[in-house]
N, C-alpha and C positions, 0 to 999 in steps of 0.2 A: 550486657544480654544475659538472662537467666538460662541455665542449663536444667533441661529435663531429661529424666532418664526413661529410655526405651529398649525394649527388646532388640536383639541384633537382627539385621534385615535377613529375610528368609528366601530362598528361592521359590517362586510362585509354583503350586501344583499344577501342572499340566503334562499330558503325554509328552516326553521328551522328543519322540520322533515327528509328532505333529508341529512342535515347535520349531525344530530344526528344519524341516520341510517348509512350512510357511516362511521362515526368513529367508531360506534360499531362493524360493520364488520372487518373494518382494525384492529380493537383492538383485537377482536376475533381471527382473523388469526394469530396475531402476538404472542398472548398467546398460541395458539396451536402449535407454532414451538419451545416451550421451550422443553429442554431435562428432562429426569427424576429427575436430581438433581436441576433442577430449573433455568438453565441458558440457553443461546442460543448459539449453535454451528454454525448453519448456514450452507451454501453449496457454495463454490467456484467453479465456471465453471471449466471445464475441459479445459487444456490449449495446443494448438498444439506446442507451443514453449516449454513448460515444456517437453511435450511428445517427442519432438525432441531431446531435450539434455539428456534425460533419455535413449533414444534408444540409442545415439551415447554411452552414458558411458558403458551401459550394453554390447553393441556390442565389444567395446574395452577390457573392462573387460574379457568377453568370450574369446577373442583372445589370451589374454595374462595371464590368470589365469590358467595356466596347474596345474592339481591336486586339484584347488579349489573345494569344495562340489557343489557351485551353478553356475559354469561355463556353464554347459549345460541348466540349468533353464535360465540362463540370456540370452543366444541365441535366446532360444524359445520364451521367452517373448518378447524380441526385434524385433523378426520377425513378431508376432501378432500384436505388436504396430505399425509397419511399415505400414501393411494392414490398419488399423484404420487412420494412420496419411494421407495416399495416398487419402482416401475418403475425407478428409477436404480439400483438395487443390481447389482454386478457378478456376474459368474457364480461369483466365489470367495468371495462372501458380503460383502465390503467395499463401502464407498462411497468416492468421492474428492470432492475439494473442489469440483471442475467437472465437466462431461461431457466434459473431455478430460485428466483428471487420474487417476493411478494411486490405487488405494484406499489408505488409510491408517487407523492405529488410532484417531486422534483423531474424525474424521468417522464412523467406523463405530461407535465407542462412544456418540457423540451421537444417531446414527440408531436404534441399538437401544434407547437410552433414550427416545425419542421415540415410538416405536411403542408401547411398554409402558405409558407415561403416557396416551396417547390412547384407549387402549381402556377400556371400561366395567368399574370396579373390582370389580363383583358378579358378571360374567360372565367366561366365556374370551375371549380375542381370536379375531376370525376366521381361519378356518384359515390363509389365505395370509399374515396378519400374523404368526402363530405360526411359520410355517415361515421368513418372513424374519428374525424374531429369533433363530430357532435357527441359522440359516445365519451369521448376523452373530457370534453367539457362537463358533462354531467358528473364524470367521476371526480373532476377537480373540486366542484362544487360540494360533492358529497364529503369529501375530507377536508374542506375548510377554506378553500380557495386561497389567496394572498395571505391571509392570517395564517393559515395552516402552514404554508411555506415558510412564514416568518417564524413559526413556532419550531419547526424542524431545525432550523438554524440557529435560532436566537440572535445572540449580538455578533456572530460571525458573518460577515457578508462576503466571504470568499466564493460562495456559490450562490448564495441567493440573489445578489445583485446580477450576477451572469445571467440566471435564469429569467428574471424580470426584464433584461436587458433584451434577451433573445424573444421574448414574449412583446415586448414593445415594439421591435423590428417587425413582428408579424402583425402588428396592429390588435393584439389581444389583450395588452393593458396600455394604460395611459403612461406617457414619459413622467408626470409627476408622481407617478408611483415607484419610479426607480430612483433609489437613493444615489446622489452624485457620489464619485469616489475622488480623492483629491490626486489626480494623476500628476499634478505639477510637483508633487513631492518626489516624485521618482528621478527628478534632476538633481536632487541631493545627493552628496557622497554616500555610498552604500552604508559606510560605518555610521552614518548619522540616522539612518532610518529605524535602526532598533529603538531610538528614543523618540520617535514620532508617534508611536503607538497607532499605527495605521489599523484600519478596520478591516484588514485581509491578511491572511498568513504570509510567512516570508516568501515561498514559492509563487506566491500568485502576483508578483509585480508585473510581469506582462499583461496580466489581466486588468490590473488596476490601471495601467496606461491606456489600452486599446479601449476597454468598456468605459473608463472614465471621460475618455474623449468623445465617445460615441453619445454619452449622456450629455456632455457639454455642447455637443453639435446641434442635437435635436431639441434640447431645452437649455439654452444658454441661461446662466445666472442672470437675475435682475439687477443686482449690484454692479455698477459699471467698473468699478475698482477690481472686484472679483473675476469679471468677465475680461478686463485687460490684463491682469496676472495670469490668468489661464491661457489666454490667446498668446501670450509672450513665451509661455513655457511647452507649448504644443511641439514646437520644433526640437527642442533638448530632449523632452522626454520620449520622442520618437527615436532619437538617436540612442538613448538608453535602451529603448526596446530592440532596436538593432543590434545593438552590442551584445545582448543577452541571447540573441537566436543563434541556436548552433548551426553548423554546417547542413545537417539534414533537413532543417526548416521546422522541426518540431520541438517546441517549447517543452521541456521534461520528457520528451518523446511521447507526450501525451495527447491524445486526440482530442478530447474535450477542450483542454487549455489552448491548444493551437488553434482549434475551430473558433472559440471565443474571440481570439485575437484577429483571426482572419474576417469573420462577420461584421466585427465591429470597424475594422479598417475599411472594408467594402462598402459599408453604410455611411462612411463620412468620406466618399469619394476618392479612397486612396487603394483602389483595387488593383491599380498598377504599380504601387510601392513595391520595393525590393522584399520587405517583410511579407507581404501578401503574397508575392510569386513563390517565395519559399514555403509558406504555410501550405499553398495549394500543392505544390510538387510532394509535401510530405503526405498530404491526403491521399493523394493518388498512388504514392509509395506503399501506404500501409492497408488500404482498402482489401478486404478478400474477396474471394472468387464468387461468393454469394452476395456481394454489395453490402458487407457488414464491416464494422471496425471493431477492434479491442480498445481497452482503454489506454494501452502503452503498448510499445512495439514488442517488449519482453522483459522478463526479470531474470535475465541469463546470469548477472554475478550473483545475485540472491539465491537463485536456484542451485547454482554450483557450489557455492560455500556451504549450504545446508546439506547439499547431497555428500558432500567430502566429510563433513562431520557426522552424518548419519551413518555412513559406511565404516566409520572408526569405532561406531559404538560397542560393536562386538569384541573387537580385539585391541583397540587403541591405535591401529595402524589400517592403511589402506593399499599399501603397495605404490607402484608407479601408474598413476592415472593419466598422465600427460597433460595435465591442466594448468602446471605451475606457471610456465611462461605467460599463459593467456591471462591468468590471473594477475600476474604481476603487470601485465600491460593495461589493466583495468584500472590501476591506481591512478588517481588524478595527481599530476606533478605541477600544476599551476594553479595559482589563485582562481577561484571560480567565478566566472563573469555574473552569475546570478545571485549568489549568495555571499560572495566575497570571502568565503572560507579559504584558509592557507592550505597548500599543498600537503597529501598525505592520506587523504581519504578516499574511500570506494563508494561508488553509487550502485543502483539495483541492476543496470545492465551496462553491456559493452558499448552501446551505441552512445552518438556523440552528445545526446540531450540530457545523459543523465547528470543527476547532482549529488556530490558526496554527502553521505548521511551517517548518522551514528550507527543504525542497525547493520547496514550493509560492511561498514568499516568493522565492526565487531565481528560479524559473520567472517569476512575475509582473514581477519587475525587468527581466529579460532582454527580456520582451514589452513591457513599457512603453518600453524603449529603441528597441524598432522602431516601435510605435505613434506615438511622439512625432514621427518624421519625416513622418508625413502628417496630424498632428492641426492643428486650426485653432487660431488664436491665443488664443482664449479657454480652451481645453483645455492649452495649454502650462503653464500655472502649477499647475493640479491634478494634471497629471502629475508635475511635478517635486517638488512638495509630498509626493505620495504615495512617490516614489522616495527622497527624502531620509529620510521617516519608515521606508520598509523597509530601507534601508541602515543606519541606526540601530539597529533591530531585529535585523538579523544581526549586526552588531558585538557587540550584548549577549549573543548566543547562542553565541559561540565558547568552547569547552573548553578548560581548562588545557593539554590535550595539543596544541593548534593545530587541532584538527578541530571538525566541527561535529555536533551530534546532531540528532535530529528535533524534538523537542517542548521539552524542558527542559534548561538548561544544567546541568552538574554532578550530574545525578540519579544515575548510576551505570553499571555495565557490563553490566547485562542487555540482551538484543537490543532493538533499537530505542529505546534510551536511549543508549548509548554513540556516540561519534562514528563516523562512517561515511565512506567514501572517495567514494561517489557523492554524498552530501550536501555534503561539503567541497569538491569538484570544482565542482558547482553553485553555492555560494555564492561560491566564487573568480570564476568568471566573471561573476556579478552584481556583485560589488565592481569588478572590473576594468573593467566597462563604465561604471559610474557614478563611477569615481574622478577621471576629469578635472573632472567637474561639482562633486563634494564634496572638492576636494582636501584632504584632512587627513591628519597622520600616522597616527592611529590605522587608517586604511584600509590605507595601506602595511605597518604593522607585521602587521595581521591576514592580509593576503596573504603576507607572509614566514612567518610561522608556519603557516599552512595548507599552504604549500608543502612545509615541512619536515614536517608530518603526513603528506602524500601520500608522500614519500619513505620516512619510517618504516614506513609500512603496505604498501609495495608487496611482493609475494611474491617469493621468491626465483627463481621462474621468469619473473619480468616483469609479472605480471598483478596486477590489483585486484579485490577482491571486494566487491560492494555490501550494503547492508542491505535494501532494499524489493524486489530482483528476484532471482528464482532459475531455474534449470532442473532440472525433475523427473528428467531422465536423467543429471544429473551425479551422481557417487557420493556427494557432501555436499549435494546439491541446491542448490549455490551457482550463480551466474552470472557468470563471470569476463570473458566477452564483454561483457555490460552494464557491468560496473564499470569494465574497461579502457577501454572506448570512452568513456565519461563523464568519466573522469580525463584521457585524452588530448585531449578536447574543451578543458579547463581549460588543459593544456599549450599547445594551439594558439592560445587567446586571449590568454594571457599571454606568448606569443612564446618559449616554452620548449621547442619540439619538437626542438631539437638537443641538449637535455640527456641525461644518461646515463640518467636514470629514463624519459625519454619513448622513448629508443632500445630500451632493454629492453622497454618495454610494447609498442611497434610490432612488435618482434622476435617477441614471444609471440603477438600477434595474426596476424602472417603465417603462424606455423606451426600455427595452430589451428583452420583451416575443417574444418568437419564432413565433407562430402564433396560433390562435384559443384559445387564453388565456393561453397556456403553455409556459415553459422555457426549454431551454436546447439544442436546436439544433444548436445554433451558426450561421449556415447559413441557413435561411429558406428554400430555394429550395432544399437543401440537406439532410433533416432530419426532424424527428419528434420531439416534445417535449417529455421529459421523464419525469416519474413519479418522480423520485428522486429530478431532479433540479427545476421541478415546486412546489414539496413540500417544499422544501428549500426556494424559492423564497417567497411563499405565508407566510412562517413562519416569514422569515426577515420583510415583509411589515406589518404584524400584530402588529409589534413592533413599528410602525412609526405613528406620526401624518401626515395624507394624505390629499393632496388637491384633487380635482376632477379628475385629471388624476390619481393620485395613487389610490384612491378608485376604479377607473373603471378597473385600472390592477389587484388590489387585488380580485375585484370580478369576474373577468374573469379567474383568475388562480384558485380561489376556485371553480368555476363552472366546470372547467376542471378537477380538482381533484376529485371532488365528481362524475362526470361521469366516470371518470377512475375506482373508486371502483365500481359503479354499474356495470360496464362491465367486471369487474375481472382482469382489467391490473394493480392494484396496486401490483401483485405479479409477474410482468413481469420484471427483471432487465435490466439496460442498462449498457453498458460497460463503466462506467465513471471511474472506480477505476483506478488508476496507481500504480503499484506495482514498485518494483526497477527497475531503468534504462529504464522508460517508456514503462514498460511492462504492456499492459490493461488486465483487468479483470473485470468480473461483480460477485455480491454477491447476492444470492436470498433473503437475509433481507433486504437488503438495501432500496427498494421501499416501504417495510411495514413499517420500522421504520421511514421513512421520512414522510410517510402519517399520521401514528398515531400521530406524533409530530406537524404536520401542522393543522390537523383537532382538535386535542385536545387544541391546542392554540387558534383555531378560537372558539370553544365552551367556552373557558374560557372567551375569550373577550366579547362573546354575554352575558355570565352571568354577567361579570364586569359591562356592560352598562346598565343592567336593573335596 
């Protein structure tokens, strides 16, 4: 790495009293959101997409579940949910993933299918339902129809095929338009699946099984040998599906994935199957009072680890938060049934359907490093044991390209399976933190390979793009502000801020504010800055030696952020989160967490400069 000379970091120019007051306000608000056990659950926005899939699943279950105890209740719940869904339709006939998202073809196709499926089969739909379906059809045609859907997802069939399956079940597309999925491959040992190059990502095996069988049931293959092979493996693949289902009934604790499984099983005369019954229970357990669903039950583990690290930004410590035991209990201690990964990782939630992943494991390791400082003697050893196991888990997950994926090493290059800059940066920070404790050659080697990966994927303009976050105003729906800020945090922690890659990343950040000092809109004339992205950019710039332009950008961003807190906007989330398959969400804790981290680091910088 070449070394570039920079001026020394300088504390931002802002009224210190305003800075301190804004920080204390945000910190107090974040601490107030803790649960009784001392951790943070947060609140995921309701999702029209999730609601639409749940409506379709419950409607098909009610139609085919003769004699099942919840059939009538499922039909009634679906009807109430349709009324709420229609209220969320945009003026142009489309639906967005959240109440703050632009309409898109995926959610609109699912919503149109849901309304059609929830109506009585022997009567016409109510007038306003019919009107909503008609307007949705016009929107879908306007944005390209089925070719538009394929263009949105490309070669990744993880979400495109479920959407088309849902539409086929509603008689809105022909089954010949639904690509078959090789559900029979799920009967193979999991360790073999990474070599099969499946057309879906690793977490979508439940959808592969259920939706693949629905396509097979409604449009059997013409080749008799193919038909016989798949017929023979229907039972084994269903057994694999049952093994993957957690006690809660929710696959990944995700409403869309669970709904796709349920609607497919119900439509193949398996409404009474144990997997179906558990799916129904999950949907009843997760529906909200207003007959809507979130995309997932919660992001409790993720929110808690991010909150702990954010609170430590000002002083390096957080005191006794009371969440150590809870966080230790969230660590997975057995080989996971869905991904086959070894024990030692953390998932995003404390619910049973969580899957260990790189981002959450790295976040947990960083939080444990903070919590250890104030832990009692009896908790020191469990923390260190958990950290050692988590470190081993991260080392085992590194891909051949030097980066880290989300769930499974070496699975493929589909979105959310390939290595990601944000995931790699997070893993590197965690390994760097625990390297002195577990000083092993493998850790040093993993860090060197990870840094080379980050250099290799840096874009020519100096930015990095993440996997799990986006910006709907960006032409490609990417979020280079999030990606670049997270990578720069790794360069900061590893003492590489004077490297050429970090310099170019900083330069991109300095020249990319939206307007009025904030970051995040992507296209200035199409959106406002977000609290989350502005805070992330400020935190990244605080780690850099800055020239005059850099200091101006930092001061402008910090001023914008302090004003946002003073006006109460630090609790207004933006839809920057990307769930599976480009599904947008916003989480109520994100702006609070990001603000506390940025303002805390600004106070720490000011203290260090005195």
